[in-house]
C-alpha positions as CSV (number, residue, x, y, z in Angstrom):
1,M,-35.6,15.4,-11.4
2,S,-32.8,15.3,-14.0
3,K,-29.5,13.6,-13.2
4,A,-26.4,13.1,-14.8
5,S,-25.8,9.9,-16.2
6,S,-22.1,9.5,-16.6
7,A,-18.4,10.7,-15.7
8,A,-18.6,12.7,-18.9
9,D,-21.8,14.5,-18.2
10,I,-20.3,15.8,-14.9
11,F,-16.9,16.5,-15.3
12,G,-16.9,17.6,-19.2
13,A,-19.6,20.0,-18.4
14,D,-18.7,23.5,-18.5
15,D,-20.0,24.5,-15.7
16,F,-17.9,22.1,-13.6
17,D,-15.9,23.6,-11.2
18,V,-12.5,21.5,-11.8
19,D,-10.4,24.0,-9.9
20,R,-12.7,23.3,-6.5
21,Y,-12.4,19.7,-7.4
22,L,-8.7,19.1,-7.6
23,S,-8.0,21.4,-4.4
24,N,-10.1,19.5,-2.4
25,R,-10.0,15.7,-3.3
26,P,-8.1,13.7,-0.9
27,R,-4.5,12.6,-2.2
28,F,-3.5,8.7,-1.9
29,P,-1.4,7.9,0.8
30,P,2.4,6.6,0.2
31,H,1.6,3.0,1.5
32,I,-1.3,2.6,-1.7
33,F,2.0,3.6,-4.0
34,S,4.4,1.2,-2.2
35,F,1.6,-1.6,-2.4
36,I,1.5,-1.1,-6.2
37,K,5.3,-1.2,-6.7
38,S,5.6,-4.4,-4.6
39,Y,2.7,-5.9,-6.8
40,L,4.8,-4.9,-10.1
41,S,7.9,-6.6,-8.7
42,T,6.1,-9.7,-7.7
43,S,7.6,-12.9,-9.4
44,Q,10.1,-11.0,-11.8
45,A,10.1,-14.0,-14.0
46,N,6.3,-12.8,-15.1
47,A,7.3,-8.8,-15.2
48,A,7.0,-6.9,-18.2
49,P,10.0,-6.4,-20.0
50,F,11.2,-2.4,-19.2
51,P,10.9,0.3,-19.9
52,G,7.5,0.8,-21.0
53,T,4.4,3.2,-20.6
54,L,2.5,4.2,-17.5
55,L,-1.2,4.7,-18.4
56,D,-3.7,6.6,-16.3
57,L,-7.2,5.8,-17.2
58,G,-9.3,8.6,-15.8
59,C,-6.3,10.6,-14.9
60,G,-7.9,13.8,-13.4
61,P,-5.0,16.0,-12.9
62,G,-2.8,12.9,-12.9
63,F,-1.8,13.4,-8.8
64,S,-2.2,9.2,-8.4
65,S,0.4,8.5,-11.2
66,F,3.0,11.1,-10.5
67,P,4.5,9.0,-7.3
68,L,5.0,5.8,-9.7
69,L,6.8,7.5,-12.7
70,D,10.1,7.5,-11.1
71,H,9.8,3.5,-11.1
72,P,12.4,2.0,-13.8
73,S,9.6,0.1,-15.6
74,F,8.2,3.4,-17.2
75,D,9.7,5.4,-19.5
76,K,6.8,7.7,-20.1
77,L,3.3,8.6,-18.9
78,I,0.0,8.8,-20.6
79,G,-2.8,10.1,-18.9
80,I,-6.6,10.0,-20.5
81,D,-9.7,11.4,-19.1
82,T,-12.9,12.4,-20.5
83,G,-13.4,15.5,-18.8
84,K,-11.5,18.4,-20.9
85,G,-10.9,20.7,-17.9
86,M,-9.0,17.8,-16.0
87,V,-6.8,17.1,-19.0
88,R,-6.2,20.8,-19.1
89,I,-4.9,21.0,-15.8
90,A,-2.7,17.9,-15.7
91,P,0.4,19.5,-17.0
92,Q,0.7,22.4,-14.8
93,A,-0.4,19.8,-11.8
94,Y,2.6,17.4,-12.7
95,E,5.0,20.7,-13.4
96,A,4.0,22.1,-9.8
97,W,4.5,18.6,-8.4
98,L,7.8,18.1,-10.0
99,S,9.0,21.3,-8.5
100,S,8.1,20.0,-4.9
101,L,10.9,17.3,-4.9
102,P,13.7,18.3,-3.6
103,S,16.2,19.4,-5.9
104,G,19.2,16.8,-6.7
105,S,16.8,14.0,-5.0
106,Q,17.0,10.6,-6.5
107,Q,13.4,10.9,-7.4
108,R,13.8,13.9,-9.3
109,Q,16.7,12.5,-11.4
110,N,14.8,9.3,-12.3
111,L,12.1,11.9,-13.7
112,Q,14.2,13.5,-16.0
113,G,13.5,13.3,-19.7
114,K,10.4,11.0,-19.0
115,P,7.9,12.6,-21.4
116,V,4.5,13.4,-19.8
117,S,1.2,13.7,-22.1
118,F,-2.5,13.8,-21.5
119,S,-5.6,13.5,-23.9
120,V,-9.3,13.4,-23.8
121,A,-10.0,10.0,-24.4
122,S,-12.3,6.7,-23.2
123,S,-11.0,3.5,-21.6
124,S,-13.1,1.8,-23.8
125,D,-11.1,3.3,-27.0
126,L,-7.3,3.5,-26.4
127,S,-6.5,3.2,-30.3
128,E,-5.1,6.8,-30.7
129,V,-3.2,6.8,-27.3
130,V,-1.2,3.6,-27.1
131,Q,0.0,1.1,-29.2
132,D,0.1,-2.8,-28.9
133,N,2.3,-4.5,-26.3
134,S,3.3,-1.1,-25.0
135,V,1.8,-0.5,-21.5
136,N,3.8,-1.8,-18.6
137,L,1.4,-0.8,-16.1
138,A,-2.4,0.6,-16.4
139,I,-3.9,2.3,-13.5
140,A,-7.3,4.0,-12.5
141,A,-7.5,6.1,-9.4
142,T,-10.9,6.7,-8.2
143,A,-12.3,6.1,-11.8
144,A,-12.8,2.3,-12.6
145,H,-16.4,2.5,-11.7
146,W,-17.2,4.7,-14.7
147,F,-15.8,2.1,-17.4
148,D,-17.3,-0.2,-19.4
149,P,-15.9,-3.4,-18.7
150,G,-15.7,-5.4,-21.4
151,P,-14.4,-3.0,-24.1
152,T,-12.0,-1.4,-21.7
153,W,-10.6,-5.2,-20.7
154,A,-10.4,-5.7,-24.2
155,E,-8.6,-2.8,-25.0
156,L,-5.8,-3.2,-22.2
157,S,-5.6,-7.0,-23.6
158,R,-4.3,-5.1,-26.8
159,A,-2.1,-2.3,-25.1
160,L,-0.7,-4.2,-22.3
161,K,2.8,-5.6,-22.7
162,P,2.9,-9.7,-21.7
163,G,3.7,-9.5,-17.9
164,G,2.1,-6.1,-17.8
165,A,-0.3,-5.2,-14.7
166,V,-3.6,-3.2,-14.3
167,V,-4.4,-1.9,-10.7
168,W,-7.6,0.0,-9.9
169,F,-8.0,1.6,-6.7
170,T,-10.4,4.1,-4.9
171,Y,-11.5,5.3,-1.8
172,G,-15.1,4.8,-0.7
173,E,-17.5,7.0,2.0
174,N,-15.5,9.2,4.5
175,Y,-16.1,8.5,8.1
176,L,-14.8,9.9,11.4
177,P,-12.8,7.4,13.0
178,R,-12.9,8.9,16.6
179,H,-16.5,9.5,16.2
180,P,-18.0,6.0,14.7
181,T,-21.6,6.7,16.1
182,L,-21.8,9.7,13.5
183,Q,-21.5,7.2,10.7
184,G,-24.9,6.9,9.9
185,D,-25.2,10.7,9.7
186,I,-22.6,10.6,6.8
187,Y,-24.1,7.8,5.2
188,H,-27.9,9.7,5.0
189,F,-26.3,12.7,3.8
190,M,-23.9,10.9,1.2
191,Q,-25.7,7.7,-0.1
192,G,-29.3,8.2,1.2
193,D,-32.3,8.6,-1.0
194,S,-33.8,11.4,0.7
195,K,-35.2,14.5,-1.5
196,A,-36.0,16.7,1.4
197,G,-33.2,18.8,1.0
198,D,-30.9,16.8,3.7
199,S,-29.2,14.4,1.3
200,I,-27.3,14.5,-2.0
201,G,-27.4,10.7,-2.5
202,P,-30.1,11.0,-5.0
203,Y,-27.6,13.0,-7.5
204,F,-24.8,10.7,-7.9
205,P,-24.7,8.7,-11.2
206,Q,-25.7,5.0,-10.6
207,P,-24.5,2.5,-10.5
208,G,-21.0,3.9,-10.6
209,R,-21.2,5.6,-7.4
210,S,-22.3,2.5,-5.6
211,Y,-19.6,0.6,-7.4
212,L,-17.1,3.3,-6.0
213,T,-18.5,3.0,-2.3
214,N,-18.4,-0.9,-2.4
215,L,-14.6,-0.4,-3.3
216,L,-15.0,-1.7,-6.9
217,Q,-16.1,-5.1,-5.6
218,Q,-18.8,-5.3,-8.3
219,V,-15.9,-4.3,-10.8
220,P,-15.1,-7.5,-13.2
221,F,-11.9,-8.6,-13.4
222,P,-11.4,-9.7,-17.4
223,H,-12.3,-13.4,-16.7
224,E,-15.4,-12.2,-14.9
225,V,-16.7,-9.8,-17.8
226,R,-20.4,-11.0,-18.7
227,P,-20.9,-11.6,-21.6
228,A,-17.3,-12.7,-21.7
229,L,-14.5,-11.7,-23.6
230,P,-13.5,-13.5,-26.7
231,S,-11.2,-16.6,-25.8
232,T,-8.4,-14.9,-27.5
233,L,-8.5,-12.1,-25.0
234,R,-9.7,-13.9,-21.7
235,E,-6.8,-16.4,-21.9
236,Q,-4.3,-13.6,-22.2
237,W,-4.7,-13.0,-18.2
238,D,-3.0,-14.6,-15.6
239,V,-6.1,-15.4,-13.2
240,S,-4.0,-16.6,-10.7
241,S,-2.4,-13.1,-10.1
242,A,-6.1,-11.3,-9.6
243,T,-6.1,-9.8,-6.0
244,R,-8.5,-7.3,-4.3
245,K,-7.6,-5.6,-1.3
246,L,-10.1,-4.0,0.7
247,H,-11.0,-2.0,3.9
248,P,-13.6,-4.4,5.6
249,L,-17.5,-3.2,5.0
250,A,-20.4,-4.0,7.4
251,G,-22.9,-3.4,4.5
252,E,-23.5,-1.7,1.3
253,G,-21.0,1.0,1.4
254,Y,-20.8,1.2,4.7
255,A,-17.2,0.9,6.3
256,D,-16.7,-1.4,9.1
257,L,-15.7,0.5,12.3
258,S,-15.5,-2.2,14.7
259,W,-11.7,-1.9,14.7
260,T,-12.3,1.4,16.3
261,T,-13.3,0.2,19.5
262,A,-9.8,-1.6,20.1
263,P,-8.2,0.2,23.0
264,D,-5.1,0.7,21.1
265,A,-7.1,1.5,17.5
266,H,-6.1,5.1,17.3
267,A,-2.3,4.4,18.0
268,L,-2.6,2.6,14.7
269,P,-0.4,4.3,12.0
270,A,-2.3,4.9,8.8
271,E,-0.7,2.4,6.6
272,A,-1.6,-0.4,9.3
273,E,-4.9,-2.3,8.6
274,P,-7.7,-1.7,8.0
275,F,-6.8,-0.6,4.7
276,R,-7.4,3.3,4.8
277,L,-6.7,6.9,4.0
278,E,-6.7,9.0,6.9
279,Q,-5.9,12.7,7.6
280,V,-6.6,15.9,9.9
281,M,-9.0,18.4,8.5
282,S,-10.4,21.7,9.2
283,W,-13.9,22.0,9.3
284,E,-13.8,24.3,6.5
285,R,-11.7,22.0,4.3
286,Y,-14.4,19.4,5.4
287,E,-17.0,21.3,3.9
288,S,-15.0,22.2,0.8
289,Y,-14.3,18.5,0.2
290,I,-18.2,17.7,0.6
291,R,-18.9,20.4,-1.8
292,S,-16.2,18.9,-4.4
293,A,-18.7,16.2,-4.9
294,S,-20.2,15.6,-8.2
295,A,-23.6,15.5,-6.7
296,Y,-23.1,18.5,-4.9
297,H,-22.6,20.1,-8.5
298,A,-26.0,18.2,-9.5
299,Y,-27.9,19.0,-6.7
300,M,-27.2,22.9,-7.0
301,R,-28.4,22.9,-10.5
302,E,-31.7,21.6,-9.3
303,H,-31.8,24.1,-6.4
304,A,-30.4,27.5,-7.8
305,E,-32.2,29.1,-4.8
306,E,-30.0,27.6,-2.2
307,K,-26.9,29.8,-3.8
308,E,-28.9,33.0,-2.8
309,G,-29.8,31.5,0.6
310,P,-27.6,32.0,4.0
311,E,-26.7,28.1,4.1
312,D,-27.0,25.8,1.3
313,V,-27.4,21.7,1.9
314,V,-23.9,21.2,2.5
315,G,-23.8,24.0,4.9
316,R,-26.6,22.6,6.9
317,F,-25.0,19.3,7.0
318,V,-21.6,20.2,8.3
319,R,-22.9,22.4,10.9
320,S,-25.1,19.6,12.3
321,L,-22.3,17.0,12.1
322,R,-20.0,19.4,13.8
323,G,-22.3,20.3,16.6
324,K,-22.8,16.5,17.2
325,V,-19.0,16.2,17.3
326,D,-18.5,19.0,19.6
327,E,-20.8,17.2,21.8
328,E,-19.1,13.6,21.9
329,R,-16.0,15.9,22.6
330,K,-17.4,17.3,25.9
331,R,-18.8,13.9,27.0
332,S,-15.6,12.1,26.4
333,I,-12.9,14.5,27.7
334,G,-9.5,12.8,28.0
335,T,-10.0,10.1,25.3
336,E,-10.0,12.6,22.1
337,E,-7.2,13.1,20.6
338,A,-5.3,16.5,20.8
339,L,-7.4,18.6,18.1
340,D,-8.5,22.1,18.6
341,E,-12.8,22.4,17.9
342,A,-11.5,23.6,14.4
343,H,-10.2,20.4,13.3
344,V,-11.4,16.6,12.9
345,R,-9.8,13.5,11.9
346,V,-11.4,12.1,8.8
347,A,-10.9,8.5,7.2
348,W,-11.9,6.9,4.0
349,P,-11.7,3.2,3.3
350,L,-9.4,2.1,0.8
351,G,-10.3,-0.8,-2.1
352,L,-8.3,-1.9,-4.7
353,M,-8.0,-4.6,-7.7
354,A,-4.9,-5.9,-9.7
355,I,-4.4,-8.6,-12.1
356,K,-1.4,-8.9,-14.8
357,K,-1.2,-10.1,-18.0
358,K,0.5,-13.6,-18.9
359,A,4.3,-13.2,-19.4
360,K,3.8,-15.5,-22.5
361,A,1.2,-17.3,-24.4
362,T,0.0,-20.9,-23.0
């Protein structure tokens, strides 16, 4: 079985459906951007002098950097990605997002005149992208699990201003918070090792996929990189500022859903703990979301015959899952939220890691 070995192999492939990927991936919720802005403002004495660059590593279409750009710390946005299709579509995505903001709003005014650019590049070599000591914040949204940590942290040691910050965040494996008993079905399909046509798990590149589903816990901070960074680079980082925030996990890549059994669990707003992204989706949209996975793309390369059949691997999975949800709803009349049979509530565990560069040498 041939499998993709890297992000570039998948997202840079000529036959990768960029439009489907971008239109069906969930957007990060406002509370994650509020957390990042709060982290930036913590200890103003140790903040980077502004304005400076907002750098988006593995930017995709840039969606995850746009809500941060109006912050006064930034005078420009630079996004990089190894996928040519992602970089191609990013400028249009920014213009569409900008146009969606209310005319005359403070946010839109704050964005006036801030240049935005995107290019094909890797986090391991930013020499053609950003100058020394020019970046106030480097983010990576659902991308850090692909990085080579040693070269990436070395480049960020050079590019970040003293007092600048790095914040990497991701979402893990989806689950249905109103139907926690079905988590095993989703886990088997998305992360299982079955090659019997009932799982796309074997088609995800590893170890990157496991880093994502474990919410970046295996991704090291600069002082944790092995082999260690040179001391001149390692000592630039404020170890005391290093923080991780994540949805609790019950096992490898397996979100802890014990919170869903609390009497008031489903009254919790999305920004409440546990740290998660949550939204209502139509079943058709959920199916499209699963089809946007890189592993589905790789699976269909190996099983082209399913393109001609009445139902492919994702269709079979979603039909089965939907049937089980319908059965649970019938048995739990009065406890399910007021959703029609065409919709379901979906959640993703969130994980975040952040660290700052020292404001001055010690």
